[in-house]
Gaussian input, Z-matrix of N, CA and C with variables (Angstrom, degrees):
# hf/3-21g

backbone

0 1
 N
 C     1     B1
 C     2     B2     1     A1
 N     3     B3     2     A2     1     D1
 C     4     B4     3     A3     2     D2
 C     5     B5     4     A4     3     D3
 N     6     B6     5     A5     4     D4
 C     7     B7     6     A6     5     D5
 C     8     B8     7     A7     6     D6
 N     9     B9     8     A8     7     D7
 C    10    B10     9     A9     8     D8
 C    11    B11    10    A10     9     D9
 N    12    B12    11    A11    10    D10
 C    13    B13    12    A12    11    D11
 C    14    B14    13    A13    12    D12
 N    15    B15    14    A14    13    D13
 C    16    B16    15    A15    14    D14
 C    17    B17    16    A16    15    D15
 N    18    B18    17    A17    16    D16
 C    19    B19    18    A18    17    D17
 C    20    B20    19    A19    18    D18
 N    21    B21    20    A20    19    D19
 C    22    B22    21    A21    20    D20
 C    23    B23    22    A22    21    D21
 N    24    B24    23    A23    22    D22
 C    25    B25    24    A24    23    D23
 C    26    B26    25    A25    24    D24
 N    27    B27    26    A26    25    D25
 C    28    B28    27    A27    26    D26
 C    29    B29    28    A28    27    D27
 N    30    B30    29    A29    28    D28
 C    31    B31    30    A30    29    D29
 C    32    B32    31    A31    30    D30
 N    33    B33    32    A32    31    D31
 C    34    B34    33    A33    32    D32
 C    35    B35    34    A34    33    D33
 N    36    B36    35    A35    34    D34
 C    37    B37    36    A36    35    D35
 C    38    B38    37    A37    36    D36
 N    39    B39    38    A38    37    D37
 C    40    B40    39    A39    38    D38
 C    41    B41    40    A40    39    D39
 N    42    B42    41    A41    40    D40
 C    43    B43    42    A42    41    D41
 C    44    B44    43    A43    42    D42
 N    45    B45    44    A44    43    D43
 C    46    B46    45    A45    44    D44
 C    47    B47    46    A46    45    D45
 N    48    B48    47    A47    46    D46
 C    49    B49    48    A48    47    D47
 C    50    B50    49    A49    48    D48
 N    51    B51    50    A50    49    D49
 C    52    B52    51    A51    50    D50
 C    53    B53    52    A52    51    D51
 N    54    B54    53    A53    52    D52
 C    55    B55    54    A54    53    D53
 C    56    B56    55    A55    54    D54
 N    57    B57    56    A56    55    D55
 C    58    B58    57    A57    56    D56
 C    59    B59    58    A58    57    D57
 N    60    B60    59    A59    58    D58
 C    61    B61    60    A60    59    D59
 C    62    B62    61    A61    60    D60
 N    63    B63    62    A62    61    D61
 C    64    B64    63    A63    62    D62
 C    65    B65    64    A64    63    D63
 N    66    B66    65    A65    64    D64
 C    67    B67    66    A66    65    D65
 C    68    B68    67    A67    66    D66
 N    69    B69    68    A68    67    D67
 C    70    B70    69    A69    68    D68
 C    71    B71    70    A70    69    D69
 N    72    B72    71    A71    70    D70
 C    73    B73    72    A72    71    D71
 C    74    B74    73    A73    72    D72
 N    75    B75    74    A74    73    D73
 C    76    B76    75    A75    74    D74
 C    77    B77    76    A76    75    D75
 N    78    B78    77    A77    76    D76
 C    79    B79    78    A78    77    D77
 C    80    B80    79    A79    78    D78
 N    81    B81    80    A80    79    D79
 C    82    B82    81    A81    80    D80
 C    83    B83    82    A82    81    D81
 N    84    B84    83    A83    82    D82
 C    85    B85    84    A84    83    D83
 C    86    B86    85    A85    84    D84
 N    87    B87    86    A86    85    D85
 C    88    B88    87    A87    86    D86
 C    89    B89    88    A88    87    D87
 N    90    B90    89    A89    88    D88
 C    91    B91    90    A90    89    D89
 C    92    B92    91    A91    90    D90
 N    93    B93    92    A92    91    D91
 C    94    B94    93    A93    92    D92
 C    95    B95    94    A94    93    D93
 N    96    B96    95    A95    94    D94
 C    97    B97    96    A96    95    D95
 C    98    B98    97    A97    96    D96
 N    99    B99    98    A98    97    D97
 C   100   B100    99    A99    98    D98
 C   101   B101   100   A100    99    D99
 N   102   B102   101   A101   100   D100
 C   103   B103   102   A102   101   D101
 C   104   B104   103   A103   102   D102
 N   105   B105   104   A104   103   D103
 C   106   B106   105   A105   104   D104
 C   107   B107   106   A106   105   D105
 N   108   B108   107   A107   106   D106
 C   109   B109   108   A108   107   D107
 C   110   B110   109   A109   108   D108
 N   111   B111   110   A110   109   D109
 C   112   B112   111   A111   110   D110
 C   113   B113   112   A112   111   D111
 N   114   B114   113   A113   112   D112
 C   115   B115   114   A114   113   D113
 C   116   B116   115   A115   114   D114
 N   117   B117   116   A116   115   D115
 C   118   B118   117   A117   116   D116
 C   119   B119   118   A118   117   D117
 N   120   B120   119   A119   118   D118
 C   121   B121   120   A120   119   D119
 C   122   B122   121   A121   120   D120
 N   123   B123   122   A122   121   D121
 C   124   B124   123   A123   122   D122
 C   125   B125   124   A124   123   D123
 N   126   B126   125   A125   124   D124
 C   127   B127   126   A126   125   D125
 C   128   B128   127   A127   126   D126
 N   129   B129   128   A128   127   D127
 C   130   B130   129   A129   128   D128
 C   131   B131   130   A130   129   D129
 N   132   B132   131   A131   130   D130
 C   133   B133   132   A132   131   D131
 C   134   B134   133   A133   132   D132
 N   135   B135   134   A134   133   D133
 C   136   B136   135   A135   134   D134
 C   137   B137   136   A136   135   D135
 N   138   B138   137   A137   136   D136
 C   139   B139   138   A138   137   D137
 C   140   B140   139   A139   138   D138
 N   141   B141   140   A140   139   D139
 C   142   B142   141   A141   140   D140
 C   143   B143   142   A142   141   D141
 N   144   B144   143   A143   142   D142
 C   145   B145   144   A144   143   D143
 C   146   B146   145   A145   144   D144
 N   147   B147   146   A146   145   D145
 C   148   B148   147   A147   146   D146
 C   149   B149   148   A148   147   D147
 N   150   B150   149   A149   148   D148
 C   151   B151   150   A150   149   D149
 C   152   B152   151   A151   150   D150
 N   153   B153   152   A152   151   D151
 C   154   B154   153   A153   152   D152
 C   155   B155   154   A154   153   D153
 N   156   B156   155   A155   154   D154
 C   157   B157   156   A156   155   D155
 C   158   B158   157   A157   156   D156
 N   159   B159   158   A158   157   D157
 C   160   B160   159   A159   158   D158
 C   161   B161   160   A160   159   D159
 N   162   B162   161   A161   160   D160
 C   163   B163   162   A162   161   D161
 C   164   B164   163   A163   162   D162
 N   165   B165   164   A164   163   D163
 C   166   B166   165   A165   164   D164
 C   167   B167   166   A166   165   D165
 N   168   B168   167   A167   166   D166
 C   169   B169   168   A168   167   D167
 C   170   B170   169   A169   168   D168
 N   171   B171   170   A170   169   D169
 C   172   B172   171   A171   170   D170
 C   173   B173   172   A172   171   D171
 N   174   B174   173   A173   172   D172
 C   175   B175   174   A174   173   D173
 C   176   B176   175   A175   174   D174
 N   177   B177   176   A176   175   D175
 C   178   B178   177   A177   176   D176
 C   179   B179   178   A178   177   D177
 N   180   B180   179   A179   178   D178
 C   181   B181   180   A180   179   D179
 C   182   B182   181   A181   180   D180
 N   183   B183   182   A182   181   D181
 C   184   B184   183   A183   182   D182
 C   185   B185   184   A184   183   D183
 N   186   B186   185   A185   184   D184
 C   187   B187   186   A186   185   D185
 C   188   B188   187   A187   186   D186
 N   189   B189   188   A188   187   D187
 C   190   B190   189   A189   188   D188
 C   191   B191   190   A190   189   D189
 N   192   B192   191   A191   190   D190
 C   193   B193   192   A192   191   D191
 C   194   B194   193   A193   192   D192
 N   195   B195   194   A194   193   D193
 C   196   B196   195   A195   194   D194
 C   197   B197   196   A196   195   D195
 N   198   B198   197   A197   196   D196
 C   199   B199   198   A198   197   D197
 C   200   B200   199   A199   198   D198
 N   201   B201   200   A200   199   D199
 C   202   B202   201   A201   200   D200
 C   203   B203   202   A202   201   D201
 N   204   B204   203   A203   202   D202
 C   205   B205   204   A204   203   D203
 C   206   B206   205   A205   204   D204
 N   207   B207   206   A206   205   D205
 C   208   B208   207   A207   206   D206
 C   209   B209   208   A208   207   D207
 N   210   B210   209   A209   208   D208
 C   211   B211   210   A210   209   D209
 C   212   B212   211   A211   210   D210
 N   213   B213   212   A212   211   D211
 C   214   B214   213   A213   212   D212
 C   215   B215   214   A214   213   D213
 N   216   B216   215   A215   214   D214
 C   217   B217   216   A216   215   D215
 C   218   B218   217   A217   216   D216
 N   219   B219   218   A218   217   D217
 C   220   B220   219   A219   218   D218
 C   221   B221   220   A220   219   D219
 N   222   B222   221   A221   220   D220
 C   223   B223   222   A222   221   D221
 C   224   B224   223   A223   222   D222
 N   225   B225   224   A224   223   D223
 C   226   B226   225   A225   224   D224
 C   227   B227   226   A226   225   D225
 N   228   B228   227   A227   226   D226
 C   229   B229   228   A228   227   D227
 C   230   B230   229   A229   228   D228
 N   231   B231   230   A230   229   D229
 C   232   B232   231   A231   230   D230
 C   233   B233   232   A232   231   D231
 N   234   B234   233   A233   232   D232
 C   235   B235   234   A234   233   D233
 C   236   B236   235   A235   234   D234
 N   237   B237   236   A236   235   D235
 C   238   B238   237   A237   236   D236
 C   239   B239   238   A238   237   D237
 N   240   B240   239   A239   238   D238
 C   241   B241   240   A240   239   D239
 C   242   B242   241   A241   240   D240
 N   243   B243   242   A242   241   D241
 C   244   B244   243   A243   242   D242
 C   245   B245   244   A244   243   D243
 N   246   B246   245   A245   244   D244
 C   247   B247   246   A246   245   D245
 C   248   B248   247   A247   246   D246
 N   249   B249   248   A248   247   D247
 C   250   B250   249   A249   248   D248
 C   251   B251   250   A250   249   D249
 N   252   B252   251   A251   250   D250
 C   253   B253   252   A252   251   D251
 C   254   B254   253   A253   252   D252
 N   255   B255   254   A254   253   D253
 C   256   B256   255   A255   254   D254
 C   257   B257   256   A256   255   D255
 N   258   B258   257   A257   256   D256
 C   259   B259   258   A258   257   D257
 C   260   B260   259   A259   258   D258
 N   261   B261   260   A260   259   D259
 C   262   B262   261   A261   260   D260
 C   263   B263   262   A262   261   D261
 N   264   B264   263   A263   262   D262
 C   265   B265   264   A264   263   D263
 C   266   B266   265   A265   264   D264
 N   267   B267   266   A266   265   D265
 C   268   B268   267   A267   266   D266
 C   269   B269   268   A268   267   D267
 N   270   B270   269   A269   268   D268
 C   271   B271   270   A270   269   D269
 C   272   B272   271   A271   270   D270
 N   273   B273   272   A272   271   D271
 C   274   B274   273   A273   272   D272
 C   275   B275   274   A274   273   D273
 N   276   B276   275   A275   274   D274
 C   277   B277   276   A276   275   D275
 C   278   B278   277   A277   276   D276
 N   279   B279   278   A278   277   D277
 C   280   B280   279   A279   278   D278
 C   281   B281   280   A280   279   D279
 N   282   B282   281   A281   280   D280
 C   283   B283   282   A282   281   D281
 C   284   B284   283   A283   282   D282
 N   285   B285   284   A284   283   D283
 C   286   B286   285   A285   284   D284
 C   287   B287   286   A286   285   D285
 N   288   B288   287   A287   286   D286
 C   289   B289   288   A288   287   D287
 C   290   B290   289   A289   288   D288
 N   291   B291   290   A290   289   D289
 C   292   B292   291   A291   290   D290
 C   293   B293   292   A292   291   D291
 N   294   B294   293   A293   292   D292
 C   295   B295   294   A294   293   D293
 C   296   B296   295   A295   294   D294
 N   297   B297   296   A296   295   D295
 C   298   B298   297   A297   296   D296
 C   299   B299   298   A298   297   D297
 N   300   B300   299   A299   298   D298
 C   301   B301   300   A300   299   D299
 C   302   B302   301   A301   300   D300
 N   303   B303   302   A302   301   D301
 C   304   B304   303   A303   302   D302
 C   305   B305   304   A304   303   D303
 N   306   B306   305   A305   304   D304
 C   307   B307   306   A306   305   D305
 C   308   B308   307   A307   306   D306

   B1=1.4410
   B2=1.5288
   B3=1.2906
   B4=1.4550
   B5=1.5133
   B6=1.3405
   B7=1.4543
   B8=1.5178
   B9=1.3250
   B10=1.4516
   B11=1.5222
   B12=1.3160
   B13=1.4585
   B14=1.5159
   B15=1.3221
   B16=1.4611
   B17=1.5302
   B18=1.3100
   B19=1.4678
   B20=1.5247
   B21=1.3229
   B22=1.4684
   B23=1.5312
   B24=1.3352
   B25=1.4726
   B26=1.5268
   B27=1.3145
   B28=1.4656
   B29=1.5262
   B30=1.3216
   B31=1.4627
   B32=1.5276
   B33=1.3115
   B34=1.4608
   B35=1.5295
   B36=1.3337
   B37=1.4693
   B38=1.5247
   B39=1.2994
   B40=1.4656
   B41=1.5278
   B42=1.3164
   B43=1.4667
   B44=1.5283
   B45=1.3139
   B46=1.4711
   B47=1.5267
   B48=1.3323
   B49=1.4573
   B50=1.5254
   B51=1.3185
   B52=1.4609
   B53=1.5263
   B54=1.3154
   B55=1.4667
   B56=1.5281
   B57=1.3301
   B58=1.4670
   B59=1.5320
   B60=1.3355
   B61=1.4630
   B62=1.5208
   B63=1.3274
   B64=1.4627
   B65=1.5195
   B66=1.3233
   B67=1.4572
   B68=1.5222
   B69=1.3172
   B70=1.4609
   B71=1.5221
   B72=1.3351
   B73=1.4618
   B74=1.5248
   B75=1.3396
   B76=1.4614
   B77=1.5299
   B78=1.3295
   B79=1.4632
   B80=1.5309
   B81=1.3125
   B82=1.4664
   B83=1.5148
   B84=1.2903
   B85=1.4567
   B86=1.5236
   B87=1.3367
   B88=1.4531
   B89=1.5210
   B90=1.3088
   B91=1.4534
   B92=1.5235
   B93=1.3191
   B94=1.4575
   B95=1.5247
   B96=1.3009
   B97=1.4624
   B98=1.5224
   B99=1.3318
   B100=1.4633
   B101=1.5249
   B102=1.3129
   B103=1.4625
   B104=1.5248
   B105=1.3321
   B106=1.4645
   B107=1.5190
   B108=1.3138
   B109=1.4566
   B110=1.5222
   B111=1.3077
   B112=1.4628
   B113=1.5200
   B114=1.3098
   B115=1.4551
   B116=1.5200
   B117=1.3269
   B118=1.4591
   B119=1.5223
   B120=1.3146
   B121=1.4560
   B122=1.5248
   B123=1.3141
   B124=1.4678
   B125=1.5254
   B126=1.3122
   B127=1.4684
   B128=1.5241
   B129=1.3164
   B130=1.4630
   B131=1.5265
   B132=1.3233
   B133=1.4588
   B134=1.5218
   B135=1.3344
   B136=1.4573
   B137=1.5250
   B138=1.3245
   B139=1.4626
   B140=1.5256
   B141=1.3100
   B142=1.4646
   B143=1.5276
   B144=1.3154
   B145=1.4631
   B146=1.5304
   B147=1.3342
   B148=1.4611
   B149=1.5309
   B150=1.3258
   B151=1.4611
   B152=1.5297
   B153=1.3059
   B154=1.4704
   B155=1.5213
   B156=1.3388
   B157=1.4636
   B158=1.5259
   B159=1.3137
   B160=1.4647
   B161=1.5262
   B162=1.3079
   B163=1.4662
   B164=1.5237
   B165=1.3235
   B166=1.4662
   B167=1.5211
   B168=1.3268
   B169=1.4647
   B170=1.5272
   B171=1.3383
   B172=1.4656
   B173=1.5319
   B174=1.3186
   B175=1.4587
   B176=1.5225
   B177=1.3179
   B178=1.4640
   B179=1.5229
   B180=1.3185
   B181=1.4591
   B182=1.5266
   B183=1.3331
   B184=1.4629
   B185=1.5271
   B186=1.3280
   B187=1.4648
   B188=1.5221
   B189=1.3157
   B190=1.4615
   B191=1.5286
   B192=1.3022
   B193=1.4632
   B194=1.5255
   B195=1.3148
   B196=1.4705
   B197=1.5251
   B198=1.3293
   B199=1.4661
   B200=1.5241
   B201=1.3277
   B202=1.4657
   B203=1.5270
   B204=1.3249
   B205=1.4632
   B206=1.5259
   B207=1.3244
   B208=1.4583
   B209=1.5147
   B210=1.3296
   B211=1.4669
   B212=1.5251
   B213=1.3229
   B214=1.4647
   B215=1.5285
   B216=1.3152
   B217=1.4591
   B218=1.5337
   B219=1.3287
   B220=1.4575
   B221=1.5248
   B222=1.3253
   B223=1.4681
   B224=1.5284
   B225=1.3306
   B226=1.4707
   B227=1.5237
   B228=1.3259
   B229=1.4688
   B230=1.5235
   B231=1.3351
   B232=1.4596
   B233=1.5258
   B234=1.3299
   B235=1.4653
   B236=1.5323
   B237=1.3350
   B238=1.4662
   B239=1.5309
   B240=1.3020
   B241=1.4687
   B242=1.5309
   B243=1.3185
   B244=1.4634
   B245=1.5273
   B246=1.3245
   B247=1.4593
   B248=1.5249
   B249=1.3160
   B250=1.4635
   B251=1.5249
   B252=1.3321
   B253=1.4677
   B254=1.5268
   B255=1.3271
   B256=1.4673
   B257=1.5303
   B258=1.3309
   B259=1.4650
   B260=1.5227
   B261=1.3326
   B262=1.4649
   B263=1.5256
   B264=1.3107
   B265=1.4689
   B266=1.5328
   B267=1.3182
   B268=1.4656
   B269=1.5257
   B270=1.3372
   B271=1.4642
   B272=1.5265
   B273=1.3253
   B274=1.4653
   B275=1.5267
   B276=1.3194
   B277=1.4649
   B278=1.5255
   B279=1.3146
   B280=1.4629
   B281=1.5226
   B282=1.3199
   B283=1.4644
   B284=1.5352
   B285=1.3165
   B286=1.4649
   B287=1.5239
   B288=1.3267
   B289=1.4679
   B290=1.5300
   B291=1.3192
   B292=1.4646
   B293=1.5327
   B294=1.3379
   B295=1.4650
   B296=1.5232
   B297=1.3230
   B298=1.4598
   B299=1.5189
   B300=1.3158
   B301=1.4546
   B302=1.5307
   B303=1.3186
   B304=1.4625
   B305=1.5184
   B306=1.3175
   B307=1.4726
   B308=1.5055
   A1=107.44
   A2=117.39
   A3=120.50
   A4=110.35
   A5=114.86
   A6=121.11
   A7=107.66
   A8=115.07
   A9=120.10
   A10=109.19
   A11=115.28
   A12=121.76
   A13=107.01
   A14=116.89
   A15=116.86
   A16=109.99
   A17=113.95
   A18=120.57
   A19=111.12
   A20=117.08
   A21=120.64
   A22=110.32
   A23=116.43
   A24=120.71
   A25=111.20
   A26=116.32
   A27=120.21
   A28=110.40
   A29=116.65
   A30=120.52
   A31=112.31
   A32=116.82
   A33=120.78
   A34=111.58
   A35=116.29
   A36=121.04
   A37=112.71
   A38=117.95
   A39=122.07
   A40=113.15
   A41=117.13
   A42=119.82
   A43=112.33
   A44=117.86
   A45=121.53
   A46=112.97
   A47=116.80
   A48=120.39
   A49=110.67
   A50=115.31
   A51=121.79
   A52=110.60
   A53=115.80
   A54=120.60
   A55=111.15
   A56=117.70
   A57=121.54
   A58=112.32
   A59=117.38
   A60=121.84
   A61=111.82
   A62=114.10
   A63=121.67
   A64=109.20
   A65=115.22
   A66=122.80
   A67=108.77
   A68=116.36
   A69=122.89
   A70=108.94
   A71=115.32
   A72=122.36
   A73=110.18
   A74=117.61
   A75=119.98
   A76=110.48
   A77=117.76
   A78=120.60
   A79=114.30
   A80=118.00
   A81=120.10
   A82=112.56
   A83=117.52
   A84=122.10
   A85=109.27
   A86=115.81
   A87=119.86
   A88=107.06
   A89=116.74
   A90=120.90
   A91=111.60
   A92=114.64
   A93=122.32
   A94=107.97
   A95=116.24
   A96=119.75
   A97=111.92
   A98=116.99
   A99=121.69
   A100=113.48
   A101=117.98
   A102=121.59
   A103=110.44
   A104=115.60
   A105=120.11
   A106=109.53
   A107=115.71
   A108=121.47
   A109=108.40
   A110=116.01
   A111=120.63
   A112=109.54
   A113=115.10
   A114=122.69
   A115=105.99
   A116=116.24
   A117=120.96
   A118=110.34
   A119=115.58
   A120=121.93
   A121=107.81
   A122=116.63
   A123=121.56
   A124=112.46
   A125=117.73
   A126=120.89
   A127=113.96
   A128=117.34
   A129=120.50
   A130=113.46
   A131=117.61
   A132=121.39
   A133=110.86
   A134=115.95
   A135=120.40
   A136=108.75
   A137=117.09
   A138=121.83
   A139=113.83
   A140=118.26
   A141=121.87
   A142=113.20
   A143=117.05
   A144=121.37
   A145=111.00
   A146=115.62
   A147=121.83
   A148=108.95
   A149=118.24
   A150=120.07
   A151=111.25
   A152=116.81
   A153=122.21
   A154=110.75
   A155=118.56
   A156=121.70
   A157=110.68
   A158=117.28
   A159=121.15
   A160=110.75
   A161=117.20
   A162=121.28
   A163=110.01
   A164=116.75
   A165=121.58
   A166=112.72
   A167=117.28
   A168=121.71
   A169=113.20
   A170=116.42
   A171=122.72
   A172=111.79
   A173=115.52
   A174=121.75
   A175=109.49
   A176=115.27
   A177=121.82
   A178=109.68
   A179=115.03
   A180=121.76
   A181=108.43
   A182=116.60
   A183=120.94
   A184=111.81
   A185=116.45
   A186=121.62
   A187=109.55
   A188=115.84
   A189=118.86
   A190=108.45
   A191=116.01
   A192=119.09
   A193=110.10
   A194=117.69
   A195=120.12
   A196=110.08
   A197=116.98
   A198=120.54
   A199=110.80
   A200=116.43
   A201=120.80
   A202=110.20
   A203=117.19
   A204=120.64
   A205=110.74
   A206=116.90
   A207=120.72
   A208=112.35
   A209=116.92
   A210=121.76
   A211=110.10
   A212=116.11
   A213=120.65
   A214=110.41
   A215=117.88
   A216=121.27
   A217=110.43
   A218=116.49
   A219=120.85
   A220=111.73
   A221=117.25
   A222=119.53
   A223=110.75
   A224=116.97
   A225=119.56
   A226=111.63
   A227=117.71
   A228=120.43
   A229=110.40
   A230=116.55
   A231=120.25
   A232=112.11
   A233=114.50
   A234=119.96
   A235=108.80
   A236=117.47
   A237=120.94
   A238=114.43
   A239=117.59
   A240=121.33
   A241=111.03
   A242=117.71
   A243=120.76
   A244=111.37
   A245=114.52
   A246=121.95
   A247=109.79
   A248=115.49
   A249=120.00
   A250=110.20
   A251=116.77
   A252=120.34
   A253=111.31
   A254=117.02
   A255=120.78
   A256=110.68
   A257=116.46
   A258=120.63
   A259=110.46
   A260=116.39
   A261=120.36
   A262=110.63
   A263=116.88
   A264=121.03
   A265=110.45
   A266=117.02
   A267=121.35
   A268=111.07
   A269=116.87
   A270=120.67
   A271=110.84
   A272=116.93
   A273=120.56
   A274=110.86
   A275=116.83
   A276=120.71
   A277=110.19
   A278=116.83
   A279=120.63
   A280=110.54
   A281=116.93
   A282=120.96
   A283=110.89
   A284=116.59
   A285=121.01
   A286=113.48
   A287=117.32
   A288=120.67
   A289=114.51
   A290=116.93
   A291=121.83
   A292=110.60
   A293=114.03
   A294=120.38
   A295=108.91
   A296=115.70
   A297=119.48
   A298=110.04
   A299=115.62
   A300=121.44
   A301=108.51
   A302=116.39
   A303=121.62
   A304=106.96
   A305=115.36
   A306=120.01
   A307=111.26
   D1=104.49
   D2=-178.90
   D3=-98.27
   D4=78.52
   D5=174.54
   D6=-153.82
   D7=155.54
   D8=176.54
   D9=-83.32
   D10=136.01
   D11=175.50
   D12=-135.13
   D13=163.78
   D14=178.37
   D15=-86.20
   D16=154.73
   D17=-175.95
   D18=-60.92
   D19=-33.38
   D20=177.71
   D21=-55.72
   D22=-44.94
   D23=-179.22
   D24=-60.51
   D25=-38.91
   D26=178.53
   D27=-64.54
   D28=-48.81
   D29=-175.64
   D30=-66.25
   D31=-40.03
   D32=-177.41
   D33=-73.96
   D34=-30.12
   D35=-175.36
   D36=-117.92
   D37=29.32
   D38=-171.93
   D39=-59.07
   D40=-28.63
   D41=-178.33
   D42=-69.76
   D43=-13.75
   D44=-179.28
   D45=-80.80
   D46=-12.11
   D47=-175.84
   D48=-95.41
   D49=152.15
   D50=-179.63
   D51=-74.96
   D52=145.47
   D53=177.76
   D54=-62.92
   D55=-16.72
   D56=179.80
   D57=-80.49
   D58=-11.24
   D59=-175.82
   D60=-82.64
   D61=164.84
   D62=174.82
   D63=-131.55
   D64=152.09
   D65=177.49
   D66=-93.03
   D67=123.75
   D68=178.05
   D69=-110.68
   D70=129.09
   D71=-177.18
   D72=-131.66
   D73=159.39
   D74=177.26
   D75=-68.50
   D76=131.95
   D77=-174.69
   D78=-77.16
   D79=-18.75
   D80=-172.95
   D81=-112.98
   D82=21.35
   D83=-175.30
   D84=-125.33
   D85=144.59
   D86=171.29
   D87=-75.66
   D88=120.77
   D89=-173.84
   D90=-74.94
   D91=139.34
   D92=175.87
   D93=-135.27
   D94=177.69
   D95=178.09
   D96=-63.51
   D97=-23.77
   D98=-178.58
   D99=-95.28
   D100=2.13
   D101=179.76
   D102=-63.16
   D103=132.32
   D104=174.48
   D105=-71.84
   D106=135.42
   D107=179.31
   D108=-146.72
   D109=-179.56
   D110=178.03
   D111=-143.70
   D112=149.58
   D113=173.02
   D114=-108.44
   D115=116.33
   D116=-174.97
   D117=-131.13
   D118=148.23
   D119=176.20
   D120=-96.36
   D121=124.07
   D122=-176.95
   D123=-109.58
   D124=11.48
   D125=-175.92
   D126=-57.86
   D127=-33.69
   D128=-176.36
   D129=-88.36
   D130=4.72
   D131=-177.36
   D132=-103.82
   D133=156.14
   D134=172.49
   D135=-67.35
   D136=161.63
   D137=-175.29
   D138=-53.44
   D139=-41.86
   D140=-176.00
   D141=-92.62
   D142=-3.41
   D143=-175.25
   D144=-83.37
   D145=137.19
   D146=177.07
   D147=-103.57
   D148=144.69
   D149=176.91
   D150=-63.54
   D151=143.87
   D152=-179.60
   D153=-55.14
   D154=-41.57
   D155=-179.98
   D156=-59.69
   D157=-40.70
   D158=178.98
   D159=-65.37
   D160=-44.16
   D161=179.13
   D162=-61.65
   D163=-47.39
   D164=-178.38
   D165=-61.76
   D166=-26.56
   D167=-177.72
   D168=-109.41
   D169=14.28
   D170=178.42
   D171=52.96
   D172=52.40
   D173=178.69
   D174=-118.45
   D175=147.23
   D176=177.41
   D177=-121.91
   D178=151.29
   D179=177.68
   D180=-64.91
   D181=116.74
   D182=-177.31
   D183=-99.80
   D184=-53.82
   D185=-176.90
   D186=-150.70
   D187=155.82
   D188=172.10
   D189=-75.03
   D190=156.24
   D191=175.95
   D192=-64.42
   D193=-31.31
   D194=175.73
   D195=-58.11
   D196=-42.66
   D197=178.07
   D198=-63.97
   D199=-46.31
   D200=-179.06
   D201=-62.68
   D202=-42.06
   D203=177.34
   D204=-61.33
   D205=-40.25
   D206=177.80
   D207=-64.05
   D208=-40.96
   D209=178.36
   D210=-61.94
   D211=-48.19
   D212=-178.08
   D213=-65.16
   D214=-43.44
   D215=179.05
   D216=-61.52
   D217=-42.93
   D218=-179.02
   D219=-62.99
   D220=-47.08
   D221=-177.62
   D222=-68.36
   D223=-34.59
   D224=178.36
   D225=-70.59
   D226=-30.56
   D227=175.42
   D228=-69.55
   D229=-39.19
   D230=179.69
   D231=-72.47
   D232=-36.73
   D233=-173.98
   D234=-142.85
   D235=85.53
   D236=-175.10
   D237=-56.40
   D238=-24.94
   D239=-179.25
   D240=-97.81
   D241=27.07
   D242=-174.96
   D243=-62.79
   D244=149.24
   D245=179.72
   D246=-93.00
   D247=171.79
   D248=174.72
   D249=-60.66
   D250=-37.41
   D251=177.71
   D252=-63.26
   D253=-37.18
   D254=176.15
   D255=-62.91
   D256=-40.52
   D257=178.34
   D258=-62.03
   D259=-44.01
   D260=179.13
   D261=-63.85
   D262=-45.28
   D263=179.72
   D264=-59.03
   D265=-42.22
   D266=179.22
   D267=-65.59
   D268=-40.56
   D269=178.90
   D270=-64.61
   D271=-46.06
   D272=-179.90
   D273=-62.70
   D274=-40.67
   D275=178.13
   D276=-61.79
   D277=-45.48
   D278=-179.95
   D279=-62.52
   D280=-43.53
   D281=-178.53
   D282=-63.22
   D283=-41.16
   D284=-176.39
   D285=-79.55
   D286=-30.64
   D287=-172.42
   D288=-118.20
   D289=-4.31
   D290=-176.89
   D291=52.08
   D292=42.28
   D293=-179.60
   D294=-154.78
   D295=150.41
   D296=177.09
   D297=-70.28
   D298=148.00
   D299=176.14
   D300=-75.08
   D301=147.97
   D302=175.37
   D303=-117.20
   D304=120.77
   D305=-179.70
   D306=-88.26

């Protein structure tokens, strides 16, 4: 899917994406629910190669969709009534610490 979407859409609908996809985010921006991002499949690229869409939109590979799905599943198991802000907080914690958040 080569289009920009907001991070909220990814977190709320993460189960709709393929496990082969990756989440691309802007490297120089503080991420929020409204941050533009992209879900791209990098399977056909060399390890160090970035997709043209990501380069054109100044996005970097942040996490695999498998990781994002795991983060969302974990926070929903801990707190079934979690908010979109809770999802973002859990994602940021995972990205910064390579570990699930504990509520």
